[in-house]
C-alpha positions as CSV (number, residue, x, y, z in Angstrom):
1,X,-158.7,-38.7,-115.6
2,X,-160.2,-42.1,-116.5
3,X,-162.5,-43.0,-119.3
4,X,-166.1,-43.9,-118.5
5,X,-166.3,-47.0,-116.4
6,X,-166.4,-50.3,-118.2
7,X,-167.8,-53.6,-116.8
8,X,-164.9,-54.8,-114.6
9,X,-164.9,-58.4,-113.3
10,X,-162.8,-59.3,-110.3
11,X,-160.3,-60.9,-112.6
12,X,-160.0,-57.7,-114.6
13,X,-159.4,-55.7,-111.5
14,X,-156.9,-58.2,-110.2
15,X,-154.9,-58.2,-113.5
16,X,-154.9,-54.4,-113.6
17,X,-153.5,-54.3,-110.1
18,X,-150.9,-57.0,-111.1
19,X,-149.9,-55.3,-114.3
20,X,-149.4,-51.7,-113.0
21,X,-146.4,-52.4,-110.8
22,X,-144.9,-54.6,-113.4
23,X,-145.0,-51.8,-115.9
24,X,-143.7,-49.2,-113.4
25,X,-140.4,-51.0,-112.7
26,X,-137.1,-50.5,-114.5
27,X,-137.3,-54.0,-115.8
28,X,-140.8,-53.6,-117.2
29,X,-139.8,-54.8,-120.7
30,X,-138.9,-58.2,-119.1
31,X,-142.5,-58.6,-118.2
32,X,-144.1,-58.0,-121.6
33,X,-144.3,-61.7,-122.5
34,X,-145.7,-62.5,-119.1
35,X,-148.5,-60.0,-119.7
36,X,-149.1,-61.1,-123.3
37,X,-149.4,-64.7,-122.0
38,X,-152.7,-63.7,-120.4
39,X,-154.1,-63.4,-124.0
40,X,-157.5,-61.7,-124.3
41,X,-157.7,-61.3,-120.5
42,X,-154.9,-58.8,-120.7
43,X,-156.7,-56.4,-123.0
44,X,-159.3,-54.9,-120.7
45,X,-156.8,-54.3,-117.8
46,X,-154.3,-52.7,-120.1
47,X,-156.9,-50.4,-121.7
48,X,-157.9,-49.4,-118.1
49,X,-154.3,-48.3,-117.5
50,X,-154.2,-46.0,-120.5
51,X,-155.8,-43.0,-118.9
52,X,-153.2,-42.9,-116.1
53,X,-149.9,-40.9,-116.0
54,X,-148.0,-40.6,-119.3
55,X,-145.4,-43.2,-118.5
56,X,-147.9,-45.8,-117.4
57,X,-150.0,-45.0,-120.5
58,X,-147.1,-45.5,-122.9
59,X,-145.8,-48.7,-121.3
60,X,-149.4,-50.1,-121.1
61,X,-149.7,-49.3,-124.8
62,X,-146.5,-51.2,-125.6
63,X,-147.8,-54.2,-123.6
64,X,-151.0,-54.0,-125.5
65,X,-149.2,-54.1,-128.8
66,X,-147.3,-57.2,-127.7
67,X,-150.5,-58.9,-126.5
68,X,-152.6,-58.1,-129.6
69,X,-149.8,-59.1,-132.0
70,X,-149.8,-62.5,-130.3
71,X,-153.6,-62.7,-130.3
72,X,-153.7,-61.9,-134.0
73,X,-151.5,-64.8,-134.9
74,X,-154.1,-67.3,-133.8
75,X,-157.4,-65.3,-133.8
76,X,-157.3,-62.4,-136.3
77,X,-160.9,-61.5,-135.7
78,X,-160.2,-61.0,-132.0
79,X,-157.6,-58.5,-133.1
80,X,-160.1,-56.7,-135.3
81,X,-162.6,-56.5,-132.4
82,X,-159.9,-55.0,-130.2
83,X,-159.1,-52.3,-132.8
84,X,-162.8,-51.6,-133.2
85,X,-163.0,-51.2,-129.5
86,X,-160.3,-48.6,-129.6
87,X,-162.0,-46.8,-132.4
88,X,-165.2,-46.7,-130.3
89,X,-163.2,-45.0,-127.5
90,X,-162.1,-42.3,-129.9
91,X,-165.7,-41.7,-131.0
92,X,-167.5,-38.8,-129.2
93,X,-170.6,-40.9,-129.0
94,X,-168.8,-43.3,-126.6
95,X,-168.8,-40.7,-123.9
96,X,-165.0,-41.1,-123.5
97,X,-162.2,-38.6,-124.1
98,X,-159.9,-41.3,-125.4
99,X,-156.8,-40.7,-123.3
100,X,-154.1,-43.2,-124.3
101,X,-156.1,-44.7,-127.2
102,X,-153.9,-43.2,-129.9
103,X,-150.8,-44.5,-128.2
104,X,-152.3,-48.0,-128.0
105,X,-153.5,-47.7,-131.6
106,X,-149.9,-46.8,-132.8
107,X,-148.2,-49.5,-130.7
108,X,-150.6,-52.2,-132.0
109,X,-150.3,-51.1,-135.6
110,X,-146.5,-51.1,-135.2
111,X,-146.2,-54.5,-133.5
112,X,-148.9,-56.4,-135.4
113,X,-148.5,-56.4,-139.2
114,X,-152.1,-57.4,-139.9
115,X,-153.4,-54.6,-137.6
116,X,-151.1,-52.1,-139.2
117,X,-152.2,-53.1,-142.7
118,X,-155.9,-53.0,-141.9
119,X,-156.2,-50.0,-139.6
120,X,-153.3,-47.6,-140.4
121,X,-155.7,-45.4,-142.5
122,X,-158.0,-45.0,-139.4
123,X,-155.1,-43.8,-137.3
124,X,-154.1,-41.3,-140.0
125,X,-157.6,-40.1,-140.3
126,X,-157.5,-38.6,-136.9
127,X,-155.2,-35.8,-138.1
128,X,-157.0,-35.1,-141.4
129,X,-159.2,-32.1,-141.2
130,X,-161.7,-31.6,-144.0
131,X,-164.6,-29.3,-144.3
132,X,-167.1,-32.0,-143.2
133,X,-167.5,-35.8,-142.8
134,X,-164.0,-36.3,-141.5
135,X,-162.6,-38.3,-138.6
136,X,-160.4,-35.4,-137.3
137,X,-159.6,-35.4,-133.6
138,X,-160.6,-31.9,-132.5
139,X,-159.5,-32.3,-128.9
140,X,-156.1,-30.6,-129.0
141,X,-154.4,-32.6,-126.2
142,X,-155.7,-35.9,-127.6
143,X,-154.6,-35.0,-131.1
144,X,-151.0,-34.6,-129.8
145,X,-151.1,-38.3,-129.1
146,X,-152.4,-39.0,-132.6
147,X,-149.4,-37.3,-134.1
148,X,-147.1,-39.3,-131.8
149,X,-148.8,-42.6,-132.7
150,X,-148.3,-41.9,-136.5
151,X,-144.6,-41.3,-135.7
152,X,-144.5,-44.5,-133.8
153,X,-146.0,-46.4,-136.7
154,X,-143.4,-44.7,-139.0
155,X,-140.6,-46.2,-136.9
156,X,-141.8,-49.7,-137.6
157,X,-143.7,-49.4,-140.9
158,X,-142.8,-46.2,-142.7
159,X,-144.6,-47.5,-145.8
160,X,-147.9,-47.4,-143.8
161,X,-147.2,-44.1,-142.2
162,X,-146.1,-42.4,-145.5
163,X,-149.6,-41.4,-146.6
164,X,-149.8,-39.1,-143.5
165,X,-146.9,-37.0,-144.7
166,X,-148.9,-34.1,-146.2
167,X,-151.1,-33.9,-143.1
168,X,-148.1,-34.1,-140.8
169,X,-146.6,-31.2,-142.8
170,X,-149.8,-29.2,-142.5
171,X,-149.9,-30.0,-138.8
172,X,-146.3,-28.8,-138.2
173,X,-147.1,-25.6,-140.0
174,X,-150.7,-24.8,-139.1
175,X,-152.1,-26.8,-136.2
176,X,-153.8,-24.4,-133.7
177,X,-152.1,-26.2,-130.8
178,X,-148.4,-25.5,-130.3
179,X,-147.6,-28.9,-128.9
180,X,-149.4,-30.5,-131.8
181,X,-147.1,-28.7,-134.2
182,X,-144.1,-30.1,-132.3
183,X,-145.5,-33.6,-132.3
184,X,-146.2,-33.4,-136.0
185,X,-142.6,-32.4,-136.5
186,X,-141.5,-35.3,-134.4
187,X,-143.6,-37.7,-136.5
188,X,-142.0,-36.2,-139.7
189,X,-138.6,-36.9,-138.1
190,X,-139.5,-40.6,-137.8
191,X,-140.4,-40.7,-141.5
192,X,-137.4,-38.5,-142.5
193,X,-138.4,-35.1,-144.0
194,X,-138.5,-34.4,-147.7
195,X,-137.8,-31.0,-149.4
196,X,-141.5,-30.2,-149.2
197,X,-141.4,-30.7,-145.4
198,X,-138.4,-28.4,-144.8
199,X,-140.1,-24.9,-144.7
200,X,-142.5,-25.9,-141.9
201,X,-139.7,-27.6,-139.9
202,X,-137.3,-24.8,-140.5
203,X,-139.8,-22.2,-139.3
204,X,-140.3,-24.2,-136.0
205,X,-136.6,-24.8,-135.5
206,X,-135.8,-21.1,-136.0
207,X,-138.7,-19.9,-133.7
208,X,-136.8,-20.7,-130.6
209,X,-140.0,-22.0,-129.0
210,X,-139.2,-24.0,-125.9
211,X,-142.7,-25.4,-125.4
212,X,-142.2,-29.0,-124.1
213,X,-143.3,-31.8,-126.3
214,X,-143.7,-35.1,-124.5
215,X,-141.9,-37.9,-126.5
216,X,-141.8,-41.5,-125.4
217,X,-138.4,-43.1,-126.5
218,X,-139.5,-46.7,-125.9
219,X,-138.6,-46.6,-122.2
220,X,-139.2,-43.1,-120.7
221,X,-141.2,-40.0,-121.6
222,X,-139.0,-36.9,-122.2
223,X,-140.2,-33.3,-122.5
224,X,-138.3,-32.0,-125.5
225,X,-138.3,-28.3,-126.5
226,X,-140.4,-27.8,-129.7
227,X,-137.6,-25.9,-131.5
228,X,-135.2,-28.7,-130.7
229,X,-137.6,-31.4,-132.0
230,X,-137.9,-29.5,-135.3
231,X,-134.2,-29.0,-135.6
232,X,-133.6,-32.7,-135.1
233,X,-136.2,-33.5,-137.7
234,X,-134.4,-31.3,-140.3
235,X,-131.4,-33.6,-140.1
236,X,-133.2,-36.9,-140.1
237,X,-132.8,-39.2,-143.1
238,X,-135.9,-40.5,-145.0
239,X,-136.8,-44.0,-143.9
240,X,-136.6,-46.9,-146.4
241,X,-140.1,-47.8,-147.4
242,X,-140.9,-51.6,-147.4
């Protein structure tokens, strides 16, 4: 299901058609620089690929991270505008559901130091549920991606993802969506659990729940049983904070 249509120029349509097979191939990572070389012109077509199948979504998000990191080096305000565009897609007022936007947010924040520094709190806010005036993502399927994106940030910048820990712990224990609980456990595994995280992770690991949790490993998407994700998280070591 695609987001609401955006203005698409012939060049944007052509680049989307060009990028999609590049990202589908086994050698897709070899084409990331080629895509990033398109600069700002790559952004719209890559965003247009995000609502597609999970593998295309993740690979397009990786490509977007590479492209935006390069853009930010020369034109940091363009990077900020791209991040604001992604935030708009996550806003209910935009009329979009936001498929793929958290993945893109996480990949950009992981790949681009300035974007991570300036926008990591926005990403974390999507899993923080307060009584009112919060930025919580209440669409269950989309929230799964928010947990994954925080875990992706933790792989690259655990210091920036660390403030999410109590909310990841709460998500692993109490999120109303089963897959969200598994994805929160996966994100904790990327940070490395503390003693406070263990009860929630142990409960999931001992539940025997085999609900599949889709995890992108940097190349492919794997459906991992929820209990196995939690069990692996229990043995993960805390990441060194920068």
